C-alpha positions in Angstrom: 67.9 -68.5 -40.1 69.3 -64.9 -40.0 72.6 -64.0 -41.4 72.7 -66.5 -44.3 73.7 -65.7 -47.9 70.0 -65.1 -48.8 69.7 -62.4 -46.2 72.8 -60.6 -47.5 71.4 -60.7 -51.0 68.0 -59.3 -49.9 69.7 -56.5 -48.0 71.9 -55.7 -51.1 68.9 -55.7 -53.4 66.8 -53.7 -51.0 69.3 -50.9 -50.9 69.2 -50.6 -54.7 65.6 -49.8 -55.0 64.6 -46.3 -56.0 61.4 -44.4 -56.3 61.5 -41.3 -58.4 58.9 -38.5 -58.2 59.3 -36.6 -61.5 57.9 -33.5 -63.2 59.4 -31.2 -65.7 61.1 -29.1 -63.1 62.7 -31.6 -60.8 63.2 -35.3 -60.0 63.2 -36.4 -56.4 65.1 -39.7 -56.2 64.5 -41.9 -53.1 66.7 -44.9 -52.3 64.2 -47.0 -50.3 65.2 -49.4 -47.6 63.2 -51.2 -44.9 64.8 -49.0 -42.2 64.6 -45.7 -44.0 65.5 -43.8 -47.2 67.9 -41.3 -48.7 66.8 -38.5 -51.0 68.5 -36.7 -53.8 66.9 -33.9 -55.9 67.9 -33.3 -59.5 66.8 -29.9 -60.8 65.9 -29.4 -64.4 68.0 -26.7 -66.0 66.0 -23.4 -66.4 67.3 -20.7 -68.6 66.9 -17.1 -67.6 65.3 -15.1 -70.5 67.0 -11.7 -70.6 64.3 -9.7 -72.2 61.6 -8.4 -70.0 58.2 -8.9 -71.7 54.9 -7.8 -70.2 51.6 -9.5 -69.9 50.9 -12.7 -71.8 54.3 -12.7 -73.4 55.9 -13.0 -69.9 53.7 -16.1 -69.1 54.7 -17.8 -72.4 58.4 -17.4 -71.7 58.5 -18.0 -68.0 59.6 -21.7 -68.2 61.0 -21.8 -71.7 63.7 -24.4 -72.1 66.2 -25.0 -74.8 65.9 -28.3 -76.6 68.9 -29.9 -75.0 67.7 -29.0 -71.4 65.3 -31.9 -71.2 68.0 -34.3 -72.6 70.5 -33.1 -70.0 68.0 -33.3 -67.2 67.0 -36.9 -68.2 70.6 -37.9 -68.7 71.5 -36.7 -65.2 68.5 -38.6 -63.8 69.5 -41.8 -65.7 73.1 -41.5 -64.2 71.6 -41.2 -60.7 69.6 -44.4 -61.3 72.4 -46.4 -63.0 73.2 -48.5 -59.9 69.6 -49.3 -59.0 68.2 -52.8 -59.4 64.5 -51.7 -59.3 63.0 -48.4 -60.2 59.5 -47.1 -59.6 58.7 -43.8 -61.5 55.8 -41.6 -60.3 54.7 -38.1 -60.9 51.7 -35.9 -61.9 52.6 -35.1 -65.5 53.9 -36.4 -68.8 57.5 -36.0 -67.7 57.7 -39.6 -66.6 56.7 -40.6 -70.2 59.2 -38.3 -71.7 61.9 -39.8 -69.4 60.9 -43.3 -70.4 61.2 -42.2 -74.1 64.7 -40.9 -73.2 65.6 -44.2 -71.6 64.4 -46.1 -74.7 66.6 -43.9 -76.9 69.7 -43.3 -74.8 69.9 -45.4 -71.7 68.5 -48.8 -72.5 70.3 -50.5 -69.7 67.7 -48.9 -67.3 64.7 -50.5 -69.1 64.6 -53.8 -67.3 65.1 -52.0 -64.0 62.0 -49.9 -64.3 59.3 -52.1 -62.7 56.5 -49.5 -62.6 55.2 -46.1 -63.6 52.3 -44.5 -61.7 50.5 -41.2 -61.8 50.5 -39.5 -58.4 50.1 -35.8 -57.5 52.4 -34.2 -55.0 52.9 -36.6 -52.1 55.0 -35.8 -49.1 58.3 -37.6 -48.8 56.9 -39.9 -46.2 53.8 -40.7 -48.3 55.9 -41.5 -51.3 58.4 -43.7 -49.4 55.5 -45.7 -47.8 53.9 -46.2 -51.2 57.2 -47.3 -52.7 57.9 -49.8 -49.9 54.4 -51.4 -50.4 55.0 -51.4 -54.2 58.4 -53.1 -53.9 57.0 -55.5 -51.3 54.3 -56.7 -53.7 56.7 -56.9 -56.7 54.8 -54.2 -58.5 51.5 -56.0 -58.3 48.4 -54.0 -57.5 48.5 -52.3 -54.1 45.4 -52.0 -52.0 44.4 -48.4 -51.7 45.1 -45.4 -53.8 48.5 -43.8 -54.7 49.8 -41.2 -52.3 48.3 -37.7 -52.7 45.6 -39.1 -55.0 43.2 -39.4 -52.1 
């Protein structure tokens, strides 16, 4: 019974699923469909520090951000996800928790759309999309096997 209203709804919902790989430097947003995916990268703002310190001081200042940089980064990510119906957030660090905190404080409309949060290292695009497809197919229930790049 192809082509019925249920099929159209499933196709619409399928296109509005996103998997986000996130760390403090970038977010890779994948719109996942059965027949493929699209990818968008959102870069975190990095400020150039004009003084030229040496040694340990250079290491401390290499990735220094201003307080509003994380807010701007997370706001841009939330805007990119606004039209999604289901969102899976993955990544290797605490950035995903910081983003969830941002959503709680500033973008609460996204909360019911976030169906899962998983710790994964640095998967390839293909590994992440395959993992997300399995995750969405199971409705966020446990997936057999380990997350991508955790093997």
